N, C-alpha and C positions, 0 to 999 in steps of 0.2 A: 887570389886562393895558391899558394906552390903547395906544388907533389914531390910527396915525398919517399923513397924507398928501406923502411929498414929489414938489415939481412940480419935470421938470428945464424950463431957458426952454428949455434945446437950443443952446450952444455953435457944435454943426457945423447948425446952417440946415436939420433935417434937421423942423423941424415949423415950420409958417408963424407967424410971429408973429403974425397976426391970433389964431387958433385960440387960440394958448398966453396974449393976453390974453381971450379972449370966456374958460374954462375959470379964468383967477384971476378976474375979475373973479366969474362965478358962483359961484365957492366966496367968496366975500368979502360979496358979497350975501346969503348965506346963515347964512353967519357959522359958515359951516366954516372950522375957523385949518389950514395949513397951511404946508412948508417950501418954500421954493420955491430951487433951489438952479441959477446959473448955466450948468453946465456939468458933469454929472453924467461924462460919460464922462473929461473934463478930472479933477476930481477924484480920480474910480477910477487913475487916473492918473498923478497927481502929488498926490496929497494923501489917502492910502492906511489913515495910523491914523484924520483926525480921521473921513473916509466913515464906516472904518466903525464909528469912536465913535461917529456920530451916527444912526446905520442898529445896532445891536445892546446898545442900549439894553432893547431887551428887551420896547415898543412893539411889535405889532401893524405892518405898514405897505404902502403901498399907494404903487405909487409911476407915476406919470404920465412916460413917457417918449417918447422912440422905437420901438425895433422891442424889442419881448418879445425878443429869444434873445443879439439885440446885448446887451444891459442886463446880463441873467442873466450872462449866460461875465463881465462887466468885473466885476459883481460880488463870483464863483466867483474872479479870479483876485486882487481887493482882498482875498478871507475872506471875505467874507460870502456864507451861506447863504441 
């Protein structure tokens, strides 16, 4: 089983842009691969199938996003545990 990191670029601007830049630059500097999604909440609402396919491929996934409880509810609504 592989592991992957998904970084939400927070279309709702709930995460400060400089913080997102710091995280992204750190991961790149350390050679850690990650997937950047421009707006995870929006993707869960408007691209359910694509989001489900990306996140349910069998890999263990670490999410970097705004509010854990809110993200968890959105993912569950999309059909992702």
